[in-house]
N, C-alpha and C positions, 0 to 999 in steps of 0.2 A: 396459497395464503400470503398475505404481505406481512402479518404479524407486527403491527406499529408500536406494539409496547416491549418489544425485545431489544436486547443492545445490539450493536452493530460490531462486528469482528474487524480486526485488522485486513483481514483477507478481503472481505466484504467492502472495506473502505477503498481498497486499491482497486477493485473492480468498478466502483462508482466513479471514481477519479479516471479511470482509462477511458470509460465509456463518455464522460462529460467532455474529455479534453480530446477526445478521438485520437488517443496515443496508439501506435502500432506495437504489435508483438516484437519483444526483443529477445535476443538469444543469450543474454548475460545471465549468469545463474550465481547471483552473488551470496544467496542464503543456503545454509545447510538444514534448515527446517521446514522447507516449503514444497519439496518433491512431490509429497502426496497430496498437496492442496488442489482443489479444483481452481483456485486463484491463482496458481503458479506462475502463469503467463502475465497476469494482471501485475503482480507483484514484482516480476522481472521488470517490465515496463515502467513502471514507477521508480523503480531502483535505478535504471538506466537513465531516466532524466533528472535525478537528483531529488525526486520529491520525497523520497524516504531513505534513511540511512542505517536503518535496523532497529532492534528492541534492546540489544545490549552492549551499550557502549562500555568500554572505548573499542571492542573487537567487533562490534556490528556484523557477526556473521550470522545473526538469527534474524527472523522477522516476526514470530510469533504470531502466525496467521489466525490461530484460532482464538486468541485473546481479545477481550473487547477492548475498543479504541477507547482511550481516556479522551476528555476534552482538551487537555494539553497537546495529546498527540494528533488530535484531529485539527487543532488550531495549526500546528506545526505542517502537517500534510496540507492544509488547504493554503497557507500562506506560500508554500513553496510551489504549490500548483499555481496559483493565481500569479506569482512572481514569474513564473516561467510561461504562464499565457500571454503576459503583457509585454514579453519582449521580442 
């Protein structure tokens, strides 16, 4: 199922960005709350490239992979992703 009317989670957004930008798997593990997520490798990859900084400033040791991504968060992800892609 595609489920076009459902919200997108932060973990799913990470996967979209990894696939769109063809990012490689990273071995970093900056977040304490994503180890059980199916998107763990995607989250680590976007963190390693600076596309995400976490969901709990100023500590930023959590990613909140199951929370819906807000419009503001999506804008920040996309801004950092496109900035990275154009360098």
